[in-house]
N, C-alpha and C positions, 0 to 999 in steps of 0.2 A: 453604534458600532456597525450594525447591519444595514443601515439605511432604511428609509420608511417602507418601501415596497418589499425589500428583502426580509426585513424583520417581520412584516405581516405574514409573509409566506412561511418563514421559519417557525413562527409561533404556532402554526397550524399543526406542527408535528405532534406535540403532546396530546392534542385533541384526537389524534388518530391512534392513540394508545402507545406511542413510541416512548420507550424508557430512556431517560437521560443517563442512567447508571446500569452497568452490567454487573456480573458477579464480582465480589470482592476478591482480593488477593488470596486470603485464607480460604474463601469458599472454593475458588478454582483449584487450589492445591488439594483440598480435601475431596472435592467432587471427582476430579480426574483420577486421583489415586484410587478411590473407591470403584471407579469405572474401569480400572485396569490399564489406565494410560497415565502413569505418574509424570509430573512435570519436573523439569530441571530448573533450578533457580540461581540467579546471580543477584547479589545486592551489595551495596557499598555506601558508606556515609557520603552524603551530598551528591550521589549519582543515581539514587533510586533503586528500583528492583525490577527485574524482568523475569518472566516465566516462559520457558520454551517447551512446546509440545512436539516431541519427536515424531508423532504420527502426523505426517504432512510437513514436517520440517520447518516449523514456523515459530516466531515469537508470538505467543498468544496473549501475554499481558505485559503492560508497562505501567509502573506505579511510581509516583513521586513521593507519596506519603504512605505510611503503613496502613492507614485506614482510608486512604484516598481511592478515587475511582480509576478505573482502567482507561488509558488514553485510546485503546482500540475497541472497536465493536467485536463482540463475541456472540456467536450463535446462541439464542436462548435455550436451545436443546442441551447446552453444557451447564445449565444452572442446577441440574439435579443429576445424581449418579445414575439412576435408572435410565432416564432419557439420553444421557450422554453415552452410556454403554450401547444402547440400541442405535443411536445416531452414528457413532464411530464404527459400529460393527456391520453397517449396512453395505449394500453394493453400489448405491448411488454416489455421485460426487458429494463429498463432505465439505460444506462451506463453513469451516470452523470460525473464521474470522482471523484477526491478528495481522501479522506481517509475513507474507508468504513469497515464494519464488516460483515463477513459471518460466516457460520458454516461449518465444515467438518466432515467426508471425502467427497470430491467433487463427487466421484463416486456414493455415496448414494443419495446426495441431488440434483445433477445437471444432471446426466446421466440416462435417462429413460430406455435405452436398450443398454447393453454392446455390442451386436452384431452390433449395428449401432450408436455408441456414438455421432458423430458429428451431425447427423440429429435429435437426441433426446436429445441434450444438451439444458438445459434451467435453468437459475437461478431461484430459488423458489421465487415467488413474496411475500410470507409470510415473507421472510427475507429481500429481496430487491425489492421494496421499504419498504415492511412491513407496519405496522400501528404504526409508532413511535409517541409517545407524547413527547413534549419538554417543558422544564422549565428552566428559567434562574434565578439564585439566586446569586446576587453579581457578582463575577468574575468566576462563574462556570455554565456551561451548562450541563443539564442532559437529556439524551434521553432514552426512554424505549419502548421496543417492545415485545409483547406477541404473540406467534405463535404456530401453530400446524404443525410440519414438518413431511414430508413423506420420509421414507427410500425406495428408489426404488428397491434395490436388496433384502433387508430383508422383504419388504412388511409390514412395521410397521409404525404407526404414534405415535408421542409423543408430549406433550405440553412443551414448554420452555419459558423462559423470558430472554431477553438481556437488560441489563441496563448499560449505559456508561455515564461517566462524563468527561468533558473536561475543562481544565484550563490552562492559560498561565504560563510559568515557565521561570526562569532566564537562561541566557547563561551559559552553563556548563564550559565555560572558563572565567567566571567573575572574578576569582581571578588571572588570568594571566595578563601580560602586555597588554596595549591598543591594540586593534585589528585594528587600523588604519582606513582605509576606508571601512572595512567590516561591513555590516548591518546584524542584527540577528533577528530571530523570533523563538519561540518554544512553545510547549505545551505538557502536560501530559494527557494521557487517561487512565482511570480506567474502565475496562469492566468486568461485572459480568454475567456469564451464569448460569441459574438456571433451574433445571428439576422440573416439577410439581410433578412427581412421579418417584422415583429411581427404583422401582420394574419393571422389564421387559424392562427398557430403554437400548437400545444398546449404544455403545460408541459414543460420540459426542464431538467435540472440537471447540474452537473459531479460526477464521481465519481472520487476519487483512491484508488489502491490500491498499497500498498507490500508487496512479496512478501518474506517472511522464512523462513529455514531453521529446521527443528525442532532441538532441542526446547526449549520454554520456556513462559512465561506471557505472554499479552496482558493488560495491566493498564490499566483504564479508570477514572480518578478520577471520582467522582460527588459531587453536592451532598448526597446522603443515601442511605440504603439504597434500592437499585433493583434490580428484577428484569429480566434481559435477556430478549428475545424470541427463541425458536428459530425459524429459517427452514426448517430441514429436520427430520430426526429429532430427538427430544428428546436434549439433552445430559445425560449422567450427572452427578450432583451433585459427584462428585470432579473433574470436568473444568470445572465452571462454579460459581464460588464468589463469593458476594456478602458484602461486609462493610459496615460503616457508611458508608464513603466510597469504596468501590471495587468494581469487578467484575473478577474474574480468570478467564481463559478459557485452557485448556490447548491449546497448539499442539505436536502431536507427530507429525503426518503419518500417523497410524494409522487415524483414523476421519474421516468426512466430517460436519462440523457447521458451521453458520453462526448467529451471533447478531446482534441489533441492539439499539441503545439510542436513545431519543428525545432531542431536542435539550434539552428542559428539565432533563434529568438530568445533562447533561454539563458539565464545567469547561472544555473546549477543549484538553485534552491526553489523549494515550493513549501507552502505551509497550509495548515487547516486551523481556522480560528472559530471557536464556537462558545456559546453561552452555556455554562455548566450548572447554572443556578442563579438566584438573585444576586446581582452584582459580582458574579464570579465567572471567570472565563478559563478556557483551556486552549493551549496553543501547541500544535505539533509541527515541527519544521524538519524537512529532509534535505540534506546536502548530498548531491550526487554529481558524478562526472558527466560532463557534456562534451562531445567531440563533433563539432559541425562538419568536419571532414570525414567522419565515419559514415558507414553504410547502415542507416536505420531502415528496418524492413517491415515494421508493423504499420499497416494501413487500414482504412475502412475496407470492408469486405468487397465492395463494388469498385474499389480503386487500387487493385493489386499492382498496377504498373506505375503508380505514382511514387514519389519519394515518401519515406516513412516518417513517423512521428516519434520523438524522443520522450515527450511527456504526455500523459493522458490522465483524465479524471472521470470517474463514473458516479452518477447519482442514481441509486437504486429506487425502484418503485414497487409495484405490486408483483412483478415477475419473480424476483429473487429475494426481495425483502427490503427493509428500510435501512440503508447504510450508504456510505460513500467510499470511494477509493482514491488514494493518491498513488499514481502509477508512473513508473519510468522504465525505459528500455535502454539496453546497451547497443552499441554498434554490433553488427553481425560478424561471426567468424564462419569458417567453411566457405563454400562457393569459390569466388575468385579472390578472396581476401588473402589466401596463403597462410592463414592462421588456424591452428588446431586447438588453441586455448585462449581464454581471456579471463582476467581477474578484475572484478569490479568492487570498489570500496565505496560505501556510503555511510553517512552518519544521520542519526535521528535524535532530535532534541525536543523535549517536552516540558511544558511549563503550565502550572495551574495556580490561580490566586485571584486577587482583586482585579476586576475587569480593566481598570485604568492602567495598572501596572503591567498586566499581560499584553494589553494593546500597545503599550510603549515598547515592550520587547519585540512584538510583531513588527513595528515600524523600524526598529533597530536592525532586525535580522532579515526582513523582507523588503525594506525600502520605505522611504518617506511617504510615497503615495500608494502604498499597498492597501491602505484602508481608506474608506470614504472620508 
């Protein structure tokens, strides 16, 4: 599945002490409740279950089976009530994991000084964790955050609102023949970004990030052969592979790399395929809107004047921890767009089961040459 070189790299993960399994569904519910941050839950037959953490406004857990594993990476600090309480009560950025929403461009909202980016990098607390309010109505959870964000390079502040609603959805292959032993979970997220005042507002866009555990391959279907752009240190060729209609990026938590792809190359889907145990695999697929005519504004820090990237993927190393990220951006509003609001809708589908069956689903949803 991973190819000889990639498999050898990925298999190094457990030797570094990386866990293949995070806290269970019941453990997360109990631990976060004891820590003073109770989770909201949605579940439905044949659609799985998801857990929402209002603190940070994110989906923290996605489960296809009652006793199954989480498809998302969750910070180990959330495994125990005492450490979770201290972690969520601190002043530093809280990297809980799960599926979160930020705003971009990163260089404006996260980098304080371009001459010293790493030492001045900080996620804005008004966005993460923000001040999210949460409401559950039937089978929909709605999260709302109002914030005043600061553009570090432009020296401007603006007021925004982020509203996101989450609901479980049916298997995209529900009309196909039976999936055998494969379990499924999936949900749809509708996220709206609003500007309080369009006048004088610089460009801003939504940035969605799903955090995944190593080790596996990020798979990005493309309309043709496409070269990904490195954001940090160059990625070795055995870690970043381009085929005729896909780009594959190794997520193993051992080195720090980030890649980007522009909108015109994207089909609107990306997935993460990993081995979750002997002869067992897990697949996460995100469907998102791509608008090649839109103004994508997130770029590498040293290339602010270049066109931006609609899709990105991050492989964590020693700096932030062992995890990967499936990321995408929306086109910008504000600036010269004439738009003061934007609503983005995406779907996330997750499958777990025998490797051969899960790989067949990956080829069905991501393209025939998405796997080696």
